[in-house]
Backbone bond lengths (Angstrom), bond angles and torsions (degrees), N, CA, C in turn:
res aa  C-N    CA-C-N  psi(-1)  N-CA   C-N-CA  omega(-1)  CA-C   N-CA-C  phi
1 M - - - 1.443 - - 1.526 109.09 -
2 I 1.311 114.70 139.65 1.462 121.36 176.28 1.526 107.31 -119.92
3 L 1.318 117.01 134.30 1.461 122.36 172.92 1.515 108.19 -109.49
4 K 1.329 116.92 139.04 1.460 120.46 178.82 1.519 109.71 -151.47
5 K 1.319 115.11 158.79 1.458 121.22 173.04 1.522 108.04 -72.33
6 A 1.312 116.70 144.44 1.458 121.42 179.03 1.522 110.54 -73.21
7 T 1.318 114.75 153.09 1.467 122.32 171.04 1.524 107.36 -121.51
8 T 1.302 116.08 170.19 1.462 119.32 179.27 1.526 111.20 -61.82
9 D 1.316 117.69 -29.27 1.466 120.77 178.16 1.531 112.69 -65.47
10 D 1.317 117.51 -20.12 1.466 122.36 -176.47 1.528 113.65 -89.49
11 I 1.310 117.53 -15.60 1.461 120.83 -166.10 1.530 114.21 -63.36
12 K 1.306 119.26 -37.32 1.473 119.12 179.93 1.525 111.20 -65.23
13 I 1.322 117.34 -35.67 1.467 120.65 176.67 1.528 109.67 -69.27
14 V 1.328 116.93 -42.35 1.466 121.36 177.84 1.527 109.73 -59.02
15 Q 1.326 116.61 -44.89 1.462 119.75 179.23 1.525 111.10 -60.63
16 S 1.308 116.70 -41.71 1.460 120.78 179.16 1.530 111.41 -60.29
17 I 1.318 116.80 -44.90 1.471 120.60 179.88 1.528 110.28 -64.56
18 I 1.322 117.22 -49.03 1.470 121.31 -178.80 1.521 110.66 -60.86
19 N 1.326 116.55 -45.67 1.458 119.30 -174.11 1.530 113.30 -73.06
20 K 1.345 117.86 -17.66 1.474 119.54 170.60 1.528 109.54 -63.60
21 F 1.324 115.77 -40.48 1.462 120.16 178.91 1.522 111.34 -75.67
22 A 1.320 116.63 -32.49 1.468 120.53 176.27 1.529 110.08 -63.84
23 A 1.332 117.15 -37.39 1.465 120.88 178.64 1.525 111.50 -63.00
24 K 1.335 116.96 -25.21 1.468 122.03 177.39 1.540 110.66 -92.84
25 N 1.334 116.32 5.32 1.474 123.14 -178.71 1.526 112.42 63.71
26 L 1.351 116.69 32.12 1.459 121.76 178.99 1.530 112.23 -102.66
27 L 1.313 117.30 -19.62 1.467 124.10 175.47 1.521 107.99 -139.87
28 L 1.325 115.67 163.08 1.457 119.08 172.26 1.524 108.82 -80.61
29 P 1.328 117.41 141.24 1.472 118.89 176.81 1.522 109.70 -66.31
30 R 1.321 116.07 152.43 1.467 122.02 179.47 1.517 109.03 -126.22
31 S 1.329 116.01 131.97 1.459 120.94 177.18 1.525 109.48 -79.66
32 L 1.323 115.89 158.70 1.462 119.24 175.86 1.524 110.58 -59.49
33 S 1.314 116.74 -41.09 1.462 120.30 -179.88 1.525 111.27 -58.68
34 E 1.315 116.58 -46.00 1.466 121.29 179.52 1.529 110.88 -63.32
35 L 1.316 116.78 -41.70 1.463 120.10 -179.18 1.526 111.70 -68.12
36 Y 1.329 117.33 -40.53 1.466 119.17 176.33 1.529 110.66 -63.63
37 D 1.338 116.66 -37.55 1.475 120.56 177.96 1.522 111.82 -60.57
38 H 1.331 116.78 -30.20 1.461 121.22 -174.51 1.523 113.25 -115.50
39 V 1.319 117.36 20.41 1.467 121.31 -176.07 1.527 111.86 -54.57
40 R 1.324 118.03 -35.86 1.468 121.45 -178.64 1.521 112.87 -66.80
41 N 1.322 117.58 -17.55 1.466 121.71 -178.27 1.522 113.17 -85.59
42 F 1.322 118.02 -12.40 1.465 121.44 -170.94 1.523 113.52 -92.84
43 I 1.331 113.26 136.10 1.466 123.29 168.51 1.525 105.66 -110.27
44 L 1.318 115.82 139.39 1.454 120.97 -179.72 1.521 110.71 -117.44
45 A 1.324 115.73 148.14 1.462 122.18 173.19 1.517 107.13 -109.10
46 L 1.326 114.77 132.53 1.458 121.26 179.11 1.517 109.86 -117.75
47 D 1.326 115.29 143.76 1.451 121.16 171.02 1.524 106.30 -73.43
48 E 1.297 115.80 119.45 1.467 122.43 -174.69 1.531 112.45 -61.01
49 K 1.326 116.86 -30.71 1.471 120.46 -176.11 1.526 112.67 -68.47
50 N 1.342 116.02 -39.94 1.456 118.62 -175.75 1.534 113.94 -123.93
51 N 1.332 116.29 6.90 1.465 122.10 177.69 1.536 112.12 59.49
52 K 1.313 116.29 28.36 1.464 123.00 -178.29 1.526 109.98 -90.20
53 I 1.336 116.94 135.69 1.463 121.35 175.52 1.518 108.07 -71.43
54 V 1.342 116.03 123.62 1.463 120.44 -176.95 1.528 112.54 -123.19
55 G 1.331 116.86 -4.49 1.458 119.44 179.81 1.506 111.51 -163.86
56 A 1.339 114.80 160.79 1.462 120.82 -179.04 1.525 109.66 -150.12
57 C 1.316 114.50 154.59 1.460 121.53 175.59 1.519 107.40 -158.57
58 S 1.317 116.59 145.80 1.467 118.56 176.76 1.523 109.72 -129.79
59 L 1.320 113.96 158.48 1.462 121.64 175.88 1.513 107.40 -121.77
60 K 1.315 115.39 118.16 1.463 121.87 -177.50 1.523 109.02 -109.60
61 V 1.322 116.95 117.35 1.463 121.38 178.02 1.526 108.11 -72.84
62 C 1.339 115.87 128.07 1.469 121.95 -179.02 1.518 112.81 -105.74
63 W 1.320 116.13 -31.45 1.460 121.16 -176.07 1.521 107.27 -158.11
64 E 1.312 118.28 -179.49 1.465 120.84 -173.07 1.517 114.15 -57.91
65 D 1.327 117.63 -29.77 1.475 119.91 -177.62 1.524 112.64 -129.54
66 L 1.336 117.34 14.89 1.449 122.08 -172.40 1.528 110.80 -131.80
67 A 1.332 115.97 132.34 1.467 120.87 176.76 1.523 108.83 -138.42
68 E 1.331 114.72 157.28 1.462 121.54 179.82 1.522 110.51 -114.81
69 V 1.315 115.14 134.47 1.462 121.25 169.85 1.524 105.83 -81.59
70 C 1.326 116.12 122.63 1.464 121.04 -176.32 1.529 110.97 -124.28
71 S 1.302 114.55 152.14 1.467 122.37 168.83 1.529 113.40 52.42
72 L 1.315 116.74 41.05 1.472 120.11 175.93 1.522 107.74 -77.14
73 A 1.325 115.81 113.45 1.456 121.17 -177.20 1.521 109.89 -145.55
74 V 1.312 116.11 135.75 1.465 122.67 177.46 1.531 107.28 -131.60
75 E 1.328 115.93 130.72 1.463 121.04 178.95 1.533 109.67 -48.88
76 D 1.328 116.01 142.57 1.466 121.93 -174.18 1.529 113.42 -50.77
77 Q 1.318 118.02 -45.70 1.468 120.68 -175.04 1.530 112.98 -71.34
78 Y 1.342 117.52 -8.45 1.466 121.33 179.42 1.529 112.07 -108.37
79 Q 1.316 117.50 1.81 1.455 120.29 -179.98 1.524 110.51 -72.53
80 R 1.330 114.64 156.16 1.471 123.81 179.91 1.531 112.33 63.41
81 Q 1.351 115.10 28.94 1.461 120.69 177.45 1.530 111.17 -125.25
82 G 1.335 117.19 10.79 1.452 121.12 176.78 1.521 115.39 94.61
83 Y 1.320 117.88 -1.95 1.462 120.05 -178.82 1.530 111.84 -66.03
84 G 1.324 116.78 -47.39 1.468 120.48 -179.72 1.514 111.75 -61.94
85 K 1.324 116.64 -44.54 1.465 121.08 178.84 1.525 110.49 -61.16
86 A 1.330 116.80 -44.81 1.465 120.41 -179.20 1.525 111.10 -63.42
87 L 1.317 117.03 -41.73 1.473 120.32 177.92 1.523 111.08 -62.73
88 L 1.318 116.29 -46.71 1.461 120.49 -179.37 1.526 111.28 -62.26
89 E 1.325 116.96 -46.60 1.469 120.15 -178.98 1.530 111.49 -63.36
90 R 1.329 117.20 -36.85 1.471 119.83 177.50 1.524 110.98 -65.76
91 C 1.321 117.30 -40.46 1.463 120.09 176.48 1.526 110.80 -63.78
92 I 1.321 116.73 -39.48 1.463 120.45 178.27 1.530 110.03 -64.89
93 E 1.322 118.05 -41.29 1.473 120.91 175.68 1.521 110.48 -57.76
94 D 1.324 116.94 -43.64 1.467 120.58 177.42 1.525 110.30 -60.56
95 G 1.330 116.38 -41.87 1.459 120.72 178.88 1.515 112.37 -62.24
96 I 1.323 116.54 -41.63 1.467 120.48 178.33 1.528 109.74 -61.42
97 Q 1.322 117.04 -42.42 1.472 120.59 178.75 1.527 111.68 -63.41
98 L 1.324 116.86 -27.71 1.461 121.08 178.73 1.532 112.70 -84.79
99 G 1.319 117.26 -8.06 1.462 120.83 -178.54 1.519 114.00 93.06
100 I 1.302 116.70 13.80 1.465 121.38 179.45 1.525 109.36 -71.12
101 K 1.329 115.63 138.49 1.469 121.58 -179.79 1.530 112.37 -109.22
102 R 1.353 116.57 -21.21 1.463 121.03 -178.57 1.532 108.48 -138.02
103 V 1.334 114.85 135.64 1.457 121.28 176.66 1.525 107.01 -124.31
104 F 1.326 116.55 132.54 1.453 119.17 179.48 1.523 110.64 -125.96
105 A 1.315 114.27 165.85 1.455 121.96 175.57 1.515 108.19 -144.65
106 L 1.308 116.11 148.00 1.455 122.54 167.55 1.520 104.95 -107.53
107 T 1.323 116.74 122.06 1.464 119.54 -166.17 1.524 112.71 -147.72
108 Y 1.325 114.43 163.64 1.461 122.61 166.86 1.524 109.78 -107.39
109 S 1.318 117.33 -4.39 1.472 123.36 -176.22 1.527 110.26 -103.80
110 Q 1.307 116.08 62.13 1.459 121.96 -175.06 1.523 112.24 -56.90
111 D 1.322 118.06 -45.17 1.468 120.72 -176.41 1.529 111.47 -62.19
112 F 1.322 117.07 -40.15 1.465 120.93 178.77 1.527 109.98 -56.64
113 F 1.316 117.00 -48.90 1.464 120.83 -177.48 1.532 111.63 -72.53
114 L 1.324 118.34 -36.02 1.467 120.40 176.51 1.526 110.44 -58.65
115 N 1.322 116.83 -40.07 1.469 121.38 179.76 1.524 113.00 -68.89
116 L 1.323 116.82 -10.09 1.469 121.06 179.89 1.529 111.00 -117.50
117 S 1.331 115.55 32.64 1.472 123.86 171.38 1.525 114.92 71.46
118 F 1.324 117.71 21.98 1.461 120.76 171.81 1.514 108.09 -90.48
119 K 1.327 116.42 156.16 1.457 120.45 174.33 1.527 108.66 -130.48
120 V 1.310 115.18 153.06 1.466 121.52 -179.98 1.524 109.23 -72.85
121 I 1.320 115.63 136.98 1.465 121.63 175.09 1.521 108.85 -134.01
122 D 1.307 115.74 167.93 1.454 120.93 173.72 1.529 108.81 -80.84
123 K 1.311 116.89 140.40 1.474 120.37 -179.58 1.524 112.26 -58.25
124 S 1.315 117.19 -25.95 1.465 119.95 -179.59 1.527 111.98 -63.83
125 E 1.342 117.42 -15.15 1.465 120.69 176.79 1.524 112.34 -79.30
126 L 1.326 116.91 0.34 1.471 122.09 -178.40 1.530 110.58 -121.23
127 P 1.322 117.89 59.97 1.472 118.70 -174.64 1.525 113.77 -60.95
128 H 1.319 118.54 -34.03 1.467 119.59 179.90 1.521 110.84 -64.39
129 K 1.310 116.92 -39.08 1.462 121.25 178.22 1.526 110.02 -66.35
130 I 1.318 116.04 -47.44 1.461 120.11 -176.02 1.523 110.65 -58.96
131 W 1.327 117.08 -48.43 1.460 119.19 -174.25 1.524 112.86 -80.22
132 N 1.315 118.68 -23.47 1.466 119.52 -179.74 1.519 112.92 -88.76
133 D 1.310 118.76 -42.93 1.460 121.38 -171.72 1.523 113.94 -115.99
134 C 1.299 117.01 -44.27 1.459 120.02 -171.44 1.531 112.87 -61.21
135 L 1.307 117.42 -34.89 1.460 119.80 -179.95 1.522 111.99 -61.19
136 K 1.328 117.28 -25.83 1.467 121.93 -179.48 1.528 112.73 -91.26
137 C 1.303 117.24 -6.36 1.466 121.94 -174.02 1.532 110.81 -80.84
138 P 1.337 117.84 139.52 1.469 119.98 177.91 1.531 113.41 -64.45
139 K 1.328 117.90 -18.18 1.466 120.78 179.40 1.534 112.79 -84.86
140 F 1.323 117.55 -12.24 1.460 121.19 -177.05 1.518 109.79 -74.00
141 P 1.305 120.76 137.78 1.455 129.73 0.25 1.530 112.99 -94.67
142 E 1.304 117.69 11.98 1.467 122.29 -176.23 1.527 112.54 -94.69
143 C 1.322 118.34 32.59 1.461 122.48 -176.46 1.528 110.45 -65.28
144 D 1.333 114.74 132.72 1.455 119.32 178.82 1.531 112.15 -111.56
145 E 1.324 116.35 11.66 1.473 119.37 177.04 1.528 109.86 -73.21
146 I 1.308 115.31 155.65 1.461 122.77 -179.84 1.525 107.66 -97.29
147 A 1.323 116.49 127.87 1.466 121.28 176.47 1.524 108.19 -86.45
148 M 1.344 115.05 131.67 1.461 120.88 -178.85 1.524 108.38 -137.34
149 I 1.318 116.30 148.67 1.465 120.62 -177.65 1.519 110.55 -137.67
150 R 1.317 114.50 150.85 1.479 121.33 173.85 1.517 106.44 -130.67
151 Y 1.328 115.31 129.25 1.457 121.61 176.36 1.520 108.62 -90.07
152 L 1.310 116.19 129.82 1.473 120.96 -175.44 1.521 110.33 -95.95
């Protein structure tokens, strides 16, 4: 497995991977414009054998000590092989370098995050997220995602 920072050349593939999961209602869909705006936030996982992008994850800084893990997606045939964990841990390393003390995720994959030292919290503990992003989300206010946090 190879991990690398995304470039603009990678974004259409990243969108394809993310939107496959969005079609299953497991992630929010992402527009090309939104992904290009946040290209610097993305870490990609590549299959070492063919240099193919098989997963993506981004870290979005929300406040001075708080960041969100966003758009964590790994192609189905590469799941349960450590790609998701490696992407998440790399994003957390980036967060530590930025001075982040707390990383959260809104997810349907509770067990995955529990196994990586996250704990379930109430969404009300994330006011910056709620007022900045959630109000614009099509799932608001009926969001059924699980809020989880990891203290660094």
